[in-house]
Structures are given as C-alpha cells and as structure tokens.
VOPA-683110 format. One line per field, with one value per residue (C-alpha): chain; x, y, z; residue in one letter; residue number from 1. Coordinates in steps of 0.05 Angstrom, whole numbers, plus 5000, padded with zeros to 4 digits. Each point is the difference from the previous one (the first is absolute). Layout:
VOPA-683110
kette	A|... .
xx	X|... .
yy	Y|... .
zz	Z|... .
rest	A|... .
nr	NUM|... .
***
This chain:
VOPA-683110
kette	A|A|A|A|A|A|A|A|A|A|A|A|A|A|A|A|A|A|A|A|A|A|A|A|A|A|A|A|A|A|A|A|A|A|A|A|A|A|A|A|A|A|A|A|A|A|A|A|A|A|A|A|A|A|A|A|A|A|A|A|A|A|A|A|A|A|A|A|A|A|A|A|A|A|A|A|A|A|A|A|A|A|A|A|A|A|A|A|A|A|A|A|A|A|A|A|A|A|A|A|A|A|A|A|A|A|A|A|A|A|A|A|A|A|A|A|A|A|A|A|A|A|A|A|A|A|A|A|A|A|A|A|A|A|A|A|A|A|A|A|A|A|A|A|A|A|A|A|A|A|A|A|A|A|A|A|A|A|A|A|A|A|A|A|A|A|A|A|A|A|A|A|A|A|A|A|A|A|A|A|A|A|A|A|A|A|A|A|A|A|A|A|A|A|A|A|A|A|A|A|A|A|A|A|A|A|A|A|A|A|A|A|A|A|A|A|A|A|A|A|A|A|A|A|A|A|A|A|A|A|A|A|A|A|A|A|A|A|A|A|A|A|A|A|A|A|A|A|A|A|A|A|A|A|A|A|A|A|A|A|A|A|A|A|A|A|A|A|A|A|A|A|A|A|A|A|A|A|A|A|A|A|A|A|A|A|A|A|A|A|A|A|A|A|A|A|A|A|A|A|A|A|A|A|A|A|A|A|A|A|A|A|A|A|A|A|A|A|A|A|A|A|A|A|A|A|A|A|A|A|A|A|A|A|A|A|A|A|A|A|A|A|A|A|A|A|A|A|A|A|A|A|A|A|A|A|A|A|A|A|A|A|A|A|A|A|A|A|A|A|A|A|A|A|A|A|A|A|A|A|A|A|A|A|A|A|A|A|A|A|A|A|A|A|A|A|A|A|A|A|A|A|A|A|A|A|A|A|A|A|A|A|A|A|A|A|A|A|A|A|A|A|A|A|A|A|A|A|A|A|A|A|A|A|A|A|A|A|A|A|A|A|A|A|A|A|A|A|A|A|A|A|A|A|A|A|A|A|A|A|A|A|A|A|A|A|A|A|A|A|A|A|A|A|A|A|A|A|A|A|A|A|A|A|A|A|A|A|A|A|A|A|A|A|A|A|A|A|A|A|A|A|A|A|A|A|A|A|A|A|A|A|A|A|A|A|A|A|A|A|A|A|A|A|A|A|A|A|A|A|A|A|A|A|A|A|A|A|A|A|A|A|A|A|A|A|A|A|A|A|A|A|A|A|A|A|A|A|A|A|A|A|A|A|A|A|A|A|A|A|A|A|A|A|A|A|A|A|A|A|A|A|A|A|A|A|A|A|A|A|A|A|A|A|A|A|A|A|A|A|A|A|A|A|A|A|A|A|A|A|A|A|A|A|A|A|A|A|A|A|A|A|A|A|A|A|A|A|A|A|A|A|A|A|A|A|A|A|A|A|A|A|A|A|A|A|A|A|A|A|A|A|A|A|A|A|A|A|A|A|A|A|A|A|A|A|A|A|A|A|A|A|A|A|A|A|A|A|A|A|A|A|A|A|A|A|A|A|A|A|A|A|A|A|A|A|A|A|A|A|A|A|A|A|A|A|A|A|A|A|A|A|A|A|A|A|A|A|A|A|A|A|A|A|A|A|A|A .
xx	2128|5049|5054|5002|4969|5052|4997|4958|4974|4940|5028|4988|4933|5024|5042|5075|5058|5021|5052|4993|4937|4944|4948|5036|4968|5027|5051|5071|5035|4937|5009|4930|4940|4926|4979|4965|4987|5008|5011|5065|5021|4996|5062|5015|5046|5035|4994|5038|4952|5042|5028|5057|5026|5048|5066|4967|4979|4937|4931|4961|4928|4980|4942|4961|4988|4949|4956|5009|5020|4933|5005|5076|5008|5061|4954|4957|4925|4955|4950|4941|5023|4958|4980|4944|5010|4932|4998|4963|5062|5071|5048|5066|5052|5009|5027|4958|4944|4991|5003|4951|4951|5008|4986|4934|4979|5017|4956|4942|5007|5019|5047|5065|5071|5058|5065|5067|5063|5044|5026|4986|4964|5038|5058|4999|4996|4952|4937|5011|4938|4925|4950|4940|4949|5043|5001|4924|4990|5047|4964|4934|5035|5026|5075|5018|5036|5064|5004|4991|5045|5062|5038|4994|4939|5015|4961|5046|5043|5063|5020|5064|5030|5072|5011|4935|4935|4941|4951|5001|4935|4945|4976|4965|4946|4932|4935|5016|5014|5066|5019|5065|5047|5020|5069|5008|5040|4964|5036|4972|4930|5004|5020|4941|4953|5031|4990|4927|4988|5036|4950|4946|5035|5023|5071|5032|5021|5072|5044|4937|4985|4939|5022|4937|4926|4938|4928|4941|4930|4974|5051|4986|4949|5009|5076|5019|5073|5047|5069|5063|5050|5072|5044|5068|5035|4969|4976|4931|4941|4928|4935|4955|4928|4977|4944|5047|5074|5035|5066|5044|5062|5035|5015|5023|4935|4995|4925|4992|5041|4959|4937|5035|4983|5043|5041|4994|5049|5073|5067|5034|5073|5000|5040|5008|5055|4964|5036|4971|5046|5027|5034|5038|4985|5003|4937|4952|4939|5036|4950|4937|4961|5013|5044|5065|5000|5060|4989|5063|5003|4929|4961|5009|4939|5005|4953|5011|4997|4997|5057|5036|5007|4980|4985|5038|4978|5052|4986|5057|5040|5010|5066|4972|4937|5041|5037|4933|4975|5055|4974|4960|4935|5001|5003|4938|4937|4959|5043|4995|4925|4993|5061|5020|5063|5065|5063|5030|5070|5004|5005|5030|4968|5062|4986|4928|5024|5046|4940|4960|5053|5000|4925|5005|5054|5018|4981|5031|4977|5038|4986|4992|4979|4997|4942|4936|4979|5032|4968|5004|4932|4972|4933|4946|4930|4946|4928|4970|4946|4953|5005|4953|4989|4938|4967|5017|5035|5071|5021|5064|5020|5059|5062|4970|4949|5037|5070|5023|5053|5018|4974|4938|5011|4944|5024|4987|4940|4966|5008|4957|4946|5003|4997|4944|4959|5010|4998|4929|4974|5033|4973|4928|5003|5033|4948|4943|4978|5013|4997|5070|4982|4963|5053|5070|5005|5000|5069|5033|4961|5015|5071|5026|4974|5040|5062|4998|4994|5059|5045|4982|5006|5060|5032|4992|5032|5057|5016|5001|5048|5044|5001|4974|4961|4977|4925|4955|4958|4925|4966|4928|4972|5038|4951|4927|4967|5012|4953|5020|4967|5038|5066|4989|4978|5057|5057|4970|5045|4955|4981|5048|5066|5031|5005|4946|4991|5058|5038|5074|5020|5067|5045|4998|4924|4996|5003|4957|4948|5008|4991|4939|4968|5016|5017|4936|5008|5072|4975|4949|4940|4979|4989|4933|4971|4953|4925|4973|4950|5044|5003|4936|4996|4977|4947|5031|4933|4966|5058|4998|5076|5052|5053|4999|4992|5066|5046|5035|4952|5018|5020|4976|5015|4942|4985|4995|4970|4993|5073|5033|5013|5028|4985|4942|5046|5007|4932|5011|5051|5003|5015|4932|4947|4960|4994|4932|5013|4935|5007|4943|5013|4960|4953|4936|4946|5006|5069|4972|4944|5050|5045|4939|4986|5072|4997|4935|5030|5053|4948|4964|5015|4991|5040|5070|5034|4974|5001|5073|5032|4981|5056|5046|5003|4978|5031|4952|5025|4955|5031|4956|5006|4968|5043|5009|4954|4944|5001|4957|4944|5009|4999|4946|4944|4995|5014|5072|5011|5037|5041|5026|5016|5041|5029|5060|4979|5051|4989|5016|5015|5055|4985|4954|5056|5041|4951|4986|4934|5035|5060|4952|4954|4938|4931|4977|4928|4998|5060|5038|5023|5067|5021|5076|5036|5046|5060|4972|4975|4931|4953|4930|4964|4925|4951|4988|4929|5022|5011|4975|5059|5048|4966|5009|5073|5019|4961|5051|5056|4975|4961|4933|4993|4925|4952|4966|4933|4982|4925|4991|5044|5073|5045|5072|5040|5027|5067|4968|4956|5005|5054|5029|5061|5035|5041|5038 .
yy	4172|5057|4963|4957|4931|4945|4947|4940|4934|4958|4938|4958|5031|5054|5062|4989|5045|4994|5031|5047|5038|4948|5052|5016|4977|4982|4965|5027|4958|4966|4976|4975|5046|4992|5027|5067|5049|4979|5030|5037|5022|5076|5041|5008|5051|4999|5062|5018|5000|5041|5068|4988|4933|4966|4967|4934|5021|5024|4967|5000|4988|4968|5037|4996|5068|4976|4975|5053|5065|5018|5052|5001|4930|4991|4964|5062|5003|4940|5004|4999|5061|5059|5040|5050|5073|4998|4957|4996|5005|5024|4970|5035|4954|4925|4980|4952|5051|5020|4928|4977|5055|4975|4928|5022|5041|4947|4950|5048|5014|5072|5032|5031|5016|4993|5040|4995|5040|4939|4956|4935|4974|5007|4949|4982|5029|5049|4967|4930|4966|4988|5000|4953|5054|5018|4926|4995|5057|4969|4934|5034|5024|4930|5011|4985|4934|5028|5054|4959|4942|5039|5005|4977|5013|5040|4974|5015|5057|5007|5066|5009|5060|5005|4925|4979|4974|5048|4959|4934|4969|4991|5062|5016|4949|5012|4968|5013|4941|5035|5000|5040|5047|4976|5023|5023|5056|5060|4988|4930|5026|5052|4946|4957|5058|5020|4929|5002|5064|4971|4942|5054|5034|5059|5028|5046|5062|5006|5062|5042|5057|5044|5068|5038|4993|5043|4986|5032|4973|5052|4981|4925|4979|4926|5001|5066|4982|5022|4971|5009|4943|5003|4943|5015|4954|5022|5070|4983|5033|4977|5028|4953|5012|4965|5000|4990|5009|4957|5025|4941|5041|4991|5040|5061|4997|5054|4989|5012|5063|5026|4989|5040|4947|5006|4939|5001|4965|4998|4985|4959|4996|4925|4971|4927|4963|4942|4938|4938|4939|4940|5012|4959|5014|4969|5038|4943|5027|5025|4966|5019|5064|5052|5055|5006|5063|5035|5055|5035|4987|4990|4945|4943|4970|4929|4975|4929|4998|4946|4952|5012|5075|5050|5075|5037|5071|5037|5065|5047|5037|5074|5004|4962|5043|5064|4974|4985|5070|5028|4964|5036|4966|5022|5072|4990|5027|4947|4945|5031|4995|4931|4963|4937|4976|5037|4997|4933|5021|5045|4938|4932|4933|4985|5062|4979|4930|5031|5038|4935|4966|5056|4989|4923|4998|4953|4961|5010|5001|4998|4996|4931|5021|5060|5046|4994|5069|5058|5066|5058|5023|5058|4991|5052|4993|5040|4998|5044|5046|4972|4940|5030|5065|5040|4980|4926|4995|4991|4952|4982|4931|4964|5041|5061|5001|4973|4978|4968|4957|4930|4972|4957|4992|5050|5036|4948|4972|5067|5012|4941|5021|5069|4968|4950|5055|5052|4950|4974|5071|5027|4940|5011|5074|4987|4947|5047|4960|5053|5075|5029|5046|4945|4946|5028|5046|4936|4982|5057|4989|4926|4996|5063|4973|4937|5038|5044|4938|4967|5061|5002|4926|4987|5062|4975|4934|5036|5046|4944|4958|5059|5031|5065|5054|5036|5014|4954|5040|4999|5019|4978|5070|5031|5000|4984|4971|4925|4993|4993|4932|4974|5025|4969|4934|4994|5015|4961|4964|4981|4949|4962|5017|4976|5068|5039|5074|5041|4938|4995|4932|4966|5007|4926|5005|5063|4965|4942|5052|5036|4937|4981|5068|5014|4932|4996|5071|4986|4941|5043|4964|5052|5057|5030|5058|5054|5002|5028|4985|4941|4977|5020|4995|4931|4990|4943|4982|4986|4982|4928|4993|5020|5024|5076|5041|5029|4943|4944|4945|4936|4941|4934|4931|4970|4942|5022|4935|4927|4987|5068|5043|5071|5069|5049|5046|4945|5021|5075|5014|5059|5074|5026|4963|5015|4933|4986|4944|4967|4962|4950|4957|4935|5034|4983|5037|5076|4998|4964|5051|5057|4969|4991|5075|5015|4949|5029|5070|4976|4991|5065|5051|5056|4966|5023|4942|5017|5076|5004|4954|4927|4950|5054|5030|4947|4932|4961|4946|4955|4971|4942|4952|4947|4949|4997|4940|5037|5067|4985|4977|5059|5052|4966|5043|5055|5055|4975|4992|5066|4993|4932|5026|5060|4979|4960|4953|4979|4953|5020|4930|5016|4985|5054|5030|5018|5005|5061|5017|5002|5039|5053|4996|4985|4998|4930|5021|5052|4988|5059|5033|5035|5049|4993|5052|4982|5014|4949|5048|4990|5053|4986|4943|4986|4942|4965|5027|5072|5012|5072|5013|4974|5045|5060|4982|4994|5063|5039|4989|4961|5026|4966|4978|4996|5049|4962|5029|5052|5011|4928|4975|4980|5040|5010|5058|5044|5034|5062|4963|5007|4947|5004|5034|5013|4937|5022 .
zz	6200|5005|4961|4938|5005|4998|4945|5022|4972|5019|4966|5062|5016|5047|4995|4998|4979|4927|4955|4941|4984|4993|4981|4934|4935|4950|5043|4990|4948|4975|4929|4984|5011|4984|4933|4996|5056|5072|5068|5012|5070|5003|5016|5074|5033|5068|5043|5063|5058|5050|4983|5048|5025|5047|4982|4982|4931|4966|4999|4935|4982|4934|4969|4935|4969|4950|5057|5053|4967|4969|4946|5011|4973|4954|4951|4992|5008|4987|4942|5048|5040|4979|5062|4996|5016|5035|5063|5065|5045|4991|5051|5012|5031|4990|5067|5042|5012|4928|4977|5053|4979|4929|5022|5031|4940|4948|5037|4994|4926|5014|4949|5024|4983|5049|4995|5034|4992|5013|4944|5037|5061|5065|4996|5074|5070|5033|5029|5023|5028|4989|5057|5002|4980|4940|4980|5009|4951|4949|5010|4981|4937|4985|5008|5072|4989|4969|5052|5063|4979|4981|5067|5072|5044|5063|5060|5058|5025|5042|5033|5039|5036|5023|4998|5034|4972|5006|4960|4963|4979|4950|4963|4935|5017|4969|4979|4927|4956|4986|5074|5007|4964|4930|4977|4928|4968|4971|4934|4995|5017|4945|4949|5021|4991|4933|4974|5022|4961|4939|5001|4996|4941|5042|4998|5050|4960|5021|4997|5002|5047|5011|4973|5019|5009|5010|5015|4964|5007|4950|4947|5004|5053|4984|5007|5033|5012|4945|5013|4959|5006|4978|4979|5029|4950|4935|5018|4974|5034|5001|5028|5038|5022|5063|5051|5058|5016|5053|5028|5021|4987|5067|5061|4960|4959|4947|4999|5075|4993|4942|5041|5056|5051|5063|5021|5075|5046|5017|4968|5054|5019|4990|4942|4978|4964|4965|4975|4967|4996|5038|5067|5051|5073|5069|5020|5020|4962|4938|4954|5039|4987|5053|5029|5037|5042|5030|5052|4977|4925|4973|4965|4950|4966|4972|4946|4974|4924|4947|4986|5067|4991|5052|4998|5053|5019|5040|5036|4982|5052|5005|4962|4941|5000|4998|4939|4967|5013|4956|4939|4946|5017|5073|4976|4957|5034|4964|5030|5069|4996|4968|5028|4964|4965|5006|4957|5021|4983|5061|5045|4982|5017|5043|5042|5010|5020|5052|5029|4999|5042|5050|5010|4999|5055|5031|4937|4932|4928|4934|4926|4969|4930|4954|5016|4959|5022|5037|5019|5049|5020|5041|5037|4991|5026|4964|4978|4946|5025|4948|4954|4948|4963|5017|4934|5013|4933|5026|5055|5036|5022|5031|5016|4966|5056|5061|5021|5064|5033|4979|5066|4988|4924|4989|4938|4947|5037|5010|4926|4979|5048|4967|4931|5016|5034|4945|4943|5009|5012|4937|4963|5024|4982|4933|4983|5017|5060|5054|5005|5009|5058|5037|4997|4989|5062|5042|4973|5036|5064|5004|4976|5033|5066|4991|4977|5062|5044|4964|5011|5073|5017|4956|5029|5071|4981|4964|5059|5051|4959|4980|5069|4972|5036|4938|5005|4959|4950|5011|4935|5011|5009|4941|4942|4995|5062|5006|5059|5073|5005|4940|5027|5068|4970|4951|5048|5057|5049|5058|5021|4956|5035|5064|5033|5035|4979|5028|5023|4982|4977|5015|4939|4982|4993|4958|4932|5023|5020|4934|4959|5042|4990|4928|4970|4959|4976|4979|4958|4965|5030|5052|4952|5019|4961|5027|4992|4934|4946|4983|5073|5036|5075|5022|5054|5040|5031|4933|4955|4975|5006|5051|4950|4995|4937|4975|5019|4962|4979|5038|4957|5030|4973|4962|4953|4928|4975|5019|4987|5010|5061|5002|5027|4991|4960|4948|4973|5011|4945|4955|5005|4978|5040|5062|5034|5030|5050|5021|5066|4996|5062|4994|4949|5036|5039|5002|4968|4939|4995|5004|4947|4956|5004|4980|4944|4972|4999|4951|4946|5014|4944|5050|5054|5022|4964|4931|5009|5022|4950|5013|4987|4973|5070|5049|5017|5043|5047|5042|5063|5026|5058|4956|4963|4924|4990|5037|4966|4939|5045|5048|4944|4959|4971|4949|5051|5006|4925|4988|5064|4978|4931|5023|5067|5021|5056|5053|5058|5072|5026|5050|5073|5031|5042|4938|4942|4958|5034|5068|4972|4973|5060|4957|5031|4982|5012|4944|4955|4971|4936|5002|4946|4994|4957|4943|5045|5050|5055|5032|4974|5026|5035|4999|5009|4933|4997|5009|4926|5007|5047|4947|4950|5046|5012|4927|4982|5041|4949|4940|4940|4987|4928|5006|5034|5056|4979|4948|5002|5019|4943|5004|4954|4983|5029|4945|4999|5028|5050|5075|5006|4930|4975|5066|4994|4939 .
rest	M|S|K|S|I|E|P|T|T|Y|K|N|G|F|R|Q|P|S|E|G|E|P|W|L|Y|P|K|P|G|A|K|V|L|P|A|G|S|H|Y|T|T|P|Q|S|I|D|I|D|T|A|Q|A|N|N|G|L|G|Q|S|V|L|R|T|W|P|T|I|F|N|G|T|N|S|P|D|G|L|P|D|W|W|N|P|S|T|D|V|D|V|L|I|V|G|A|G|P|T|G|L|E|T|A|L|S|L|V|R|Q|G|V|S|F|R|I|L|D|K|G|E|T|P|L|P|T|G|R|A|D|A|V|L|P|R|Y|A|E|T|L|Y|A|W|G|I|S|T|E|V|T|E|E|G|P|I|I|E|R|T|A|V|W|R|D|G|K|V|L|F|H|G|R|T|H|Q|S|D|S|R|F|R|G|L|H|V|I|T|Q|G|Q|L|E|R|I|F|V|R|D|L|L|R|H|Q|I|L|V|E|R|C|N|T|L|K|E|Y|D|I|S|E|S|D|N|P|E|R|P|I|K|A|V|I|H|N|D|K|T|G|R|E|E|T|I|R|A|K|F|L|V|G|C|D|G|A|S|S|M|I|R|K|Q|L|Q|I|P|F|H|G|V|S|T|D|I|Y|W|G|I|M|D|G|K|F|E|S|D|Y|P|H|A|W|I|F|G|C|Y|L|S|T|E|H|G|C|N|I|I|I|P|R|E|D|G|H|I|R|L|Y|T|Q|L|N|R|S|L|I|E|R|V|R|K|T|K|Q|E|N|D|P|T|F|K|E|A|G|G|K|I|D|V|H|S|I|T|P|E|E|V|L|I|Q|S|N|R|I|F|A|P|F|T|V|K|F|A|S|P|L|T|W|Y|A|I|W|K|V|S|E|R|V|A|E|S|F|S|S|E|D|M|R|V|H|L|A|G|D|A|A|H|I|H|S|V|F|G|A|F|G|L|N|A|S|I|L|D|A|A|N|L|G|W|K|L|G|Y|C|S|R|G|L|S|P|I|Q|S|L|L|P|S|Y|D|M|E|R|R|L|H|A|A|N|V|V|E|L|S|G|K|Y|L|R|Y|C|C|N|S|D|E|P|V|P|H|T|H|E|L|G|K|D|L|G|A|E|A|I|K|H|A|V|R|G|E|P|Y|G|F|A|K|P|G|E|R|L|P|E|H|L|Y|L|A|D|Y|Y|Q|R|Y|G|S|F|M|L|G|L|D|V|A|Y|G|K|S|A|L|F|P|R|Q|D|E|A|T|S|P|V|V|V|D|N|G|V|R|A|P|N|P|R|V|S|L|S|T|G|T|T|G|Y|L|Y|D|V|M|K|G|A|K|Y|F|H|L|V|V|F|A|S|S|T|E|G|L|V|K|H|N|V|Q|Q|F|A|Q|S|L|S|D|P|A|G|F|Y|S|R|Y|G|G|P|E|V|F|N|I|V|V|V|T|K|R|L|P|F|E|I|D|T|V|L|A|G|P|E|F|K|V|L|K|E|V|A|S|I|V|Y|D|D|Q|P|P|D|E|D|G|H|T|M|W|G|V|D|H|G|T|G|A|V|V|A|V|R|P|D|L|W|V|G|R|T|V|R|P|D|Q|V|D|S|L|D|E|Y|F|S|G|F|L|I|S|K|I|N|K|N|V|N|G|V|N|G|M|N|G|V|N|G|V|N|G|G|N|G|R .
nr	1|2|3|4|5|6|7|8|9|10|11|12|13|14|15|16|17|18|19|20|21|22|23|24|25|26|27|28|29|30|31|32|33|34|35|36|37|38|39|40|41|42|43|44|45|46|47|48|49|50|51|52|53|54|55|56|57|58|59|60|61|62|63|64|65|66|67|68|69|70|71|72|73|74|75|76|77|78|79|80|81|82|83|84|85|86|87|88|89|90|91|92|93|94|95|96|97|98|99|100|101|102|103|104|105|106|107|108|109|110|111|112|113|114|115|116|117|118|119|120|121|122|123|124|125|126|127|128|129|130|131|132|133|134|135|136|137|138|139|140|141|142|143|144|145|146|147|148|149|150|151|152|153|154|155|156|157|158|159|160|161|162|163|164|165|166|167|168|169|170|171|172|173|174|175|176|177|178|179|180|181|182|183|184|185|186|187|188|189|190|191|192|193|194|195|196|197|198|199|200|201|202|203|204|205|206|207|208|209|210|211|212|213|214|215|216|217|218|219|220|221|222|223|224|225|226|227|228|229|230|231|232|233|234|235|236|237|238|239|240|241|242|243|244|245|246|247|248|249|250|251|252|253|254|255|256|257|258|259|260|261|262|263|264|265|266|267|268|269|270|271|272|273|274|275|276|277|278|279|280|281|282|283|284|285|286|287|288|289|290|291|292|293|294|295|296|297|298|299|300|301|302|303|304|305|306|307|308|309|310|311|312|313|314|315|316|317|318|319|320|321|322|323|324|325|326|327|328|329|330|331|332|333|334|335|336|337|338|339|340|341|342|343|344|345|346|347|348|349|350|351|352|353|354|355|356|357|358|359|360|361|362|363|364|365|366|367|368|369|370|371|372|373|374|375|376|377|378|379|380|381|382|383|384|385|386|387|388|389|390|391|392|393|394|395|396|397|398|399|400|401|402|403|404|405|406|407|408|409|410|411|412|413|414|415|416|417|418|419|420|421|422|423|424|425|426|427|428|429|430|431|432|433|434|435|436|437|438|439|440|441|442|443|444|445|446|447|448|449|450|451|452|453|454|455|456|457|458|459|460|461|462|463|464|465|466|467|468|469|470|471|472|473|474|475|476|477|478|479|480|481|482|483|484|485|486|487|488|489|490|491|492|493|494|495|496|497|498|499|500|501|502|503|504|505|506|507|508|509|510|511|512|513|514|515|516|517|518|519|520|521|522|523|524|525|526|527|528|529|530|531|532|533|534|535|536|537|538|539|540|541|542|543|544|545|546|547|548|549|550|551|552|553|554|555|556|557|558|559|560|561|562|563|564|565|566|567|568|569|570|571|572|573|574|575|576|577|578|579|580|581|582|583|584|585|586|587|588|589|590|591|592|593|594|595|596|597|598|599|600|601|602|603|604|605|606|607|608|609|610|611|612|613|614|615|616|617|618|619|620|621|622|623|624|625|626|627|628|629|630|631|632|633|634|635|636|637|638|639|640|641|642|643|644|645|646|647|648|649|650|651|652|653|654|655|656|657|658|659|660|661|662|663|664|665|666|667|668|669|670|671|672|673|674|675|676|677|678|679|680|681|682|683|684|685|686|687|688|689|690|691|692|693|694|695|696|697|698|699|700|701|702|703|704|705|706|707|708|709|710|711|712|713|714|715|716|717|718|719|720|721|722|723|724|725|726|727|728 .
***
C-alpha cells in the first residue's frame, strides 16, 4: 500500500471496516491487564507520502520505525546486533537492488553489511510493478507471496491516440505461474525485504555513507577492500574489511565515478509529472493499464494500483519543462547525466492535471483523493561501460549500472536479475567454491547485455508513445565484447512480429507488432545470455533436449507426490544451488541404464558430485513419467540408493502434449540431465551417462575439493593447490 491501512475487523469471518485502532494493545481505556510482561504495540508514526499535494488534503502512511528503520530505530539497537568489521561483502545502498543482493547472500550463509544514507525505507512511489521473472526469483527465495498479492494483476492494455483506439487487448500473457504484471509500490517492496533480513538478524545500517575505500591485495589478500563508513547522524566512523564491494548507490553512483567507468547514453528531453491517487474520468479505459497519446500534447500512462488508486504519468509540455530547467537540480552536471527526480515545487499537481487534460481530450480527468505520491522526473537512458572493476572486487548493480525509461517496468525488474546473477556468483567466490577470475567476469557480460537491450527496446517504446524523434542509444559495443551472436539473439524480433523486414505497419498495428515481438522480453522471460564457460555452445543434433543453454529454465506443471501438484520450480528453491534436473522419461531401457550411470557417479569420491561440493552445491531433481506408486520398483537396486537419498522426485503425469518432457524437448530414448544455475538459467545439458561432460563443465568455474587422481590416490586440494586459494 502507498497509504495507511484502514481499520478493519474479521468479526464475521471476512474483512469489514471498523473504528478505532484495533491493532493497539493494551486497548485504550483497558482497566484490567494480564499480570507481568506482555505484548505492547510498538510506536507508529504517520508520514506524508507526497511532497506536494492537491487541494483535497494530504495522504499519510502509517509506519513502524522499530521494524523498518534498522539501526535508526527509536528503541536503539537490539542486544543481538554486533556486526563484524570483517565481512565477505559490503553493500552500499539499501534500495531494492541492495536489499535483493542481501537476500541472495543471506540465503547462502555469506557475511555482509548493508548501508544506506536514508533514515527509512522509501515511503512510497518510484517503481510500481513486478514482472513474472522477478516473481519467479522471489519464489525461489521463498518470499513471492506477499509481493504478487499486493495489488492488481495487469493482463491487458488499452492505447488511444487523439480520441481513437489504437490497441485494446490481452497483453502480459506468459507461461509463468505468475502470468502478468503484478502491481506493488517500491516502498512496500523495500519493507518486505527489510522484514526478511530482520528475520535473519540483519539490520540495514541507516544514515550511513561510504566515505572512502581502497583495495590492496598485498595488505590483506583475504579481504583486500578497506572501506571507511561514516554515520551522518552521530559522526562515528568505522573501518570495514571485505572481499567484495557492491555499489547499489543509484544513478549518481559515487562508486561508479571512483572506478572512472563511463556512463554511456543520453539525457532525453522527456519529463514526466507522476501522480498516485484516485481520479474521476470519462475516459472509457481509465482503470485499464495503457497509454493515451496526443499528437499535439504528448502522452499519459495509466497504471491501475491497489485500492482503486491509479498512477498517472503525464508527459510535460515545453513551458513546464523550461520552468523545471531553472531549478537547482537541472544545473547540476550529475543530474544531467543521471536524470531522475526534480524539485516538485517548481510545478504544482494542478498544473500537471491541466496538462493531463490537454492530452486526454476530448475526455477529462480530475482529482478524487489526495495524492499518495507526486514527483517530477526526467528520463535518462544510460549503461555503464563495465559493471565490474578490473580486479573483480567491486561491482555495480541496479541504477548505478543502468537507467532507462519507465516503459516496460524494467528498472525494478532488471535490478533483481542483476542481484540474482551477481549474488550467487559472489556467494560461490566468498565460500571458496569458485575462482574469482573464472566466474565473476560473466556478471558484466551477461547483465550488461540485458541492460543494453532494455535501453534500446524501452527507448523505442518511449519514443513512439511520446512522439519523439530523439535517437535511441545503442550501447552494446561500448565496453568489453558481448558477442555478435548474443546481441542478435537477445534483441531478436523476427519471426515473432507481424511485419516483414523493411515493411511499414499501419499505425494501429505498431503496438500489436511490438508486443508480439518483444512481449516475452518485456516480461523478463526472453533474456538470453551469450555463450561462455557457463553457457557452452549446444550441438542441436546431439543434445538430449531442445531448450538452449543460456536461457530461462522452463517451469512445467508436475506432481510433487500422490496428493500434491505444483511446478518444477517448487523443488528448485534456494539461492546457492546448482539444480541438476534428471529427465528420466519412463525409466526403462537405455534411459534406465543412463540414469544408473548418473546415479553411480554420485557415490564416486572422485566424481564431479563429490569433488565440487555434493549436497552443499547441488540440488538433484528427478523428473519421471512413472507414477508415485511405481517409483520404488522402478528405482530398486543398490545402484539407485544414493540417488533416492539425495534427489527430489517429481512425476510428469500431464498429458504428453503439455508435460515437462515435451516442454523441454527431452529425448525419451536417452533421457537428459540439465544443469540449471542458482538464478534459474539453463547452463549445460547432457545425457545422464555423460558424467564426464558434467565434470568438464563444472571444472570451468568451480574449485575441486579433491584431486581427481594424485599418483593413483585421491587427495585433498590444499590452499596452494591448482584449484585452491583463487576463490578467496
């Protein structure tokens, strides 16, 4: 929510309005209380959610400082809070990106500290929706339910221009269990994440900034980062030693600037007035997601919100922009580069509403409530030339690495893909499982490719709707080589669209064509990464599955037990595991033989499973076409003993035209093993008997804990061994 929750009662078994403050205990005026200590409702405060408002009053949000304010709690620090000055990772910035990185690390048992200059989480506003791929990641971390059930689900779009419908139909459709676009405020997301960290005994260190840092491998090879943090409230300074530093410090990132990494792109001439609240309008699709375009005046974007609110983005006209340019922020070179929020007092909500009505003509819109958020925003589109320092000790994520337009809801959603991608890699290197120089360079290659695609595709969408002829920045070739094949694959449009190459579409088909071409990309599902040691090239003629390496792992429906159904991802949870998904078909003939070979490798001390970490690294899932009551007989025998002990077994009992084997394109004659990364991308696919191929794959980026053969005898790798030490 972006405003205080109204008092309710469930006296009759369902939610109804009530009076007073039913959450308070002891009850006001209570004369008899239980003896001894008992629960007392903590102190709440009301904060204004909009810096400027309309004439209908001010909206407030009730918040609980002792829960959400971390080290800035009015009750002081809890007894259990005693952070170490030596950690694996120091995270600077506790917006969504920093918090998401923390969520990944805490689930891997990796030590970290997370700082933020703000006194509280974001009250409300900014990012406003969660895409299916974002929700799939949060599901793997165990916290998707709160996020996806907060506001409405967007599954259709209406676009008008000059009083006529250009497009009205179903959009945001996907094969994900989370289907469409889930509306939630960034402030609410941050509070969900903060509560998760609190359950893990982690506090966000509020009012703290990174004063300076340096890196010296010779001074401290284990933790070469020496960072000085400054508490802006108390003046206290502290020195922290860390293995890695993550800059989630926004579009004006101090860390990016200290690394002297260029921020390529453009600062556009497109400005938005953004208002959250209730509105009255005779526009027929006022409560459906979409745009209203005016050839003369610009664009309105409508996003339905929770509790009957909507978010209305209004493209500002020239006279309002010129007034904005006279503000202090517009004269700041940092702001010109990064864009973002402008002093709201330069333009009133009433003036933005007047501009909205110019665009909406012949329809009208007026305020029906106070605003829960109000902002003036300038669009910049930029991608950092690199997301990582040369020594791989410092990394950028979220707005510090890329910024783009609001079209497509990419900002928040790209941030969790950054965090999920970087988080497991930092975790593996921190835990001594992977060499730094083998694994961490892939973060820049993979995520910078996606960011460049986001800027380009979101930019095309923005310019069409805003009737702008500003060039769209193309940043793919600025920085280390991303690979021509990867670029072509990830920004593909053919053969998905309606138009042939070079063909000009009628205007009413432009957006339909755009959604057809790029719909899966916009939902975060079509995010293909380039080929690398993590995603080797697949020989389609011999591969036991159709699904390519380097793409999202499909998530078919399966049976989890005799009485439970669900999805494959239900047994692929966690932020630290490589999931080895064994497609066993009917588990007979050659397939059974192949699965036997895989099963036997699990108990081999020199096999890949034992050498690279066993159950601490690998989560094994068997997908069988047999039914639950058959499986004990099918997997009878000592050769399957270890497999049954360590694997989750799920049952692919959907009809053949929609089961998991068909979705993945599995060869029923051989079976398959798919190595799925912790961030749920397909890494490598082999036949179950090709355990040497799995060994070769994991040797490219994991550290073997046991020498495969030392003079005929298995032995442990020492710190100074061939694979030892580099993961520190």
